[in-house]
N, C-alpha and C positions, 0 to 999 in steps of 0.2 A: 717621658723620663722625668723622674723626680729630681729635686735639687740635690738630694743626698746621692742619688745614682750619678748625676752629672759631676758632682764634686769628687766622688770616688774615681770615676773614669778619667777625669782631668788631673787628678793628683793634687787637688786644692781643697781648702776647707769649705764646708757647706755655708759658712758665714760669708766667705768670699763670693760664692755663687749668688747668695742673697743680695749682697751689695751690688753686684753686676746687674742683676735682674730688676732691682728697685731703683737704680740710678736714674734720676730725672733732671736734676739741675745742680748748680754749684753748691747748694746747701747740703746735698747728700754726700755720703762718703764716696770718694772716687775709687773706682776699681783700678787696680794696678795693671800695667801693660802685661805683666806675666800672667795675671788672671785671665785677661782677654785672650792672650795667645793660647793658653791652655784650653780654654773653652772652645775657641775656634778650631783647634786641632782635633778635638773630639768629633766635631761635625765636618771635618775636612774642608774648612774655610780658611781664608786669609783673615788675620786679626782685624785689618782695617774694615772688612765687610761688616763686622759687628758694631762698628762705630758710625755707620751711616744710619741716621735717624729715619724712622717711619718707613722702613723698607718692607714691602710685602714679602711674606715667607716664600712665595713662589719665585720671586726675583732673587732672593737670597740663595735658594737651593738650586736654581737653574744655572748658575755661574755666568749668566748673561751680563751682569754688571762687571764681573771680572774681565770677561772677554771684551766688552766695550771699553773698559778702562785701558786694557793693554793695547787695543787697537788705537785708541786716542793717543797713547804715548808713541806709537809707531808712525803716525801719519805726518809728522813734522809740523812746523809752525803754521803754514797755510791751511793744512787740513784741520788742525785744532781750532784755528780761527773760524773756519767754516762751521765746524761742529758747535762752537760756542754761539755763533749767530743763530743757527737753527734751533738750538736749545732755548735760547732767550725768546725767540718767537713762539715756540711751542708752549713755554711757560706762560707767556703773556696771554695767549689764546685760551689756555686752561684756567687762567685767572688765579694762578698760584704765585707764591713769592718768587721774585727775581733775584734774591740774594743767594747766589751759588758760590759764595766764598768758601764754604766748607768743602764742597765738591771739588773746586779748583785746587784747594790745599791738598786734597788726597791725590790728585793726578799730576799737578805741576811739580817738576823736580824729581820725580821717580823715573828712572831710566832702565831699571832692571826688572826682568820678569821673575816673579816668585815661583818656586818649584811647586 
C-alpha cells in the first residue's frame, strides 16, 4: 500500500502519513493522536500498537501483544508482579535493555478492553 493509498483510506493527508512513517525522535515532527488512530483503524489495530517501537510485523498483525496486554490487566497485582519478574529475567538472559518504562506506561492504569 502506498502512502497515498493509506492517506486516502485513513482520511488524512499524505503529508501526515509521511510524518508518521518518518518519525524517529523528538527532533522530527510529531504525528498527532488522530493521525495514529486513523492509520491504526485502516489496519484494524489499536492506536497504541503503532506506538510500540521495534515491533516485528508478525507480532503486530497476530494480535498477540493485544491479548497479552489484556491478560496482564486482568490478572491482578500478584499476577502482574509475576509477569514483570519473568519478563525482567528473560530480558536479562537475552541481553537486551531492562528499561521497560514505556511498556509499563502502556499497560498500567488501563482497565477497560478496547472493542
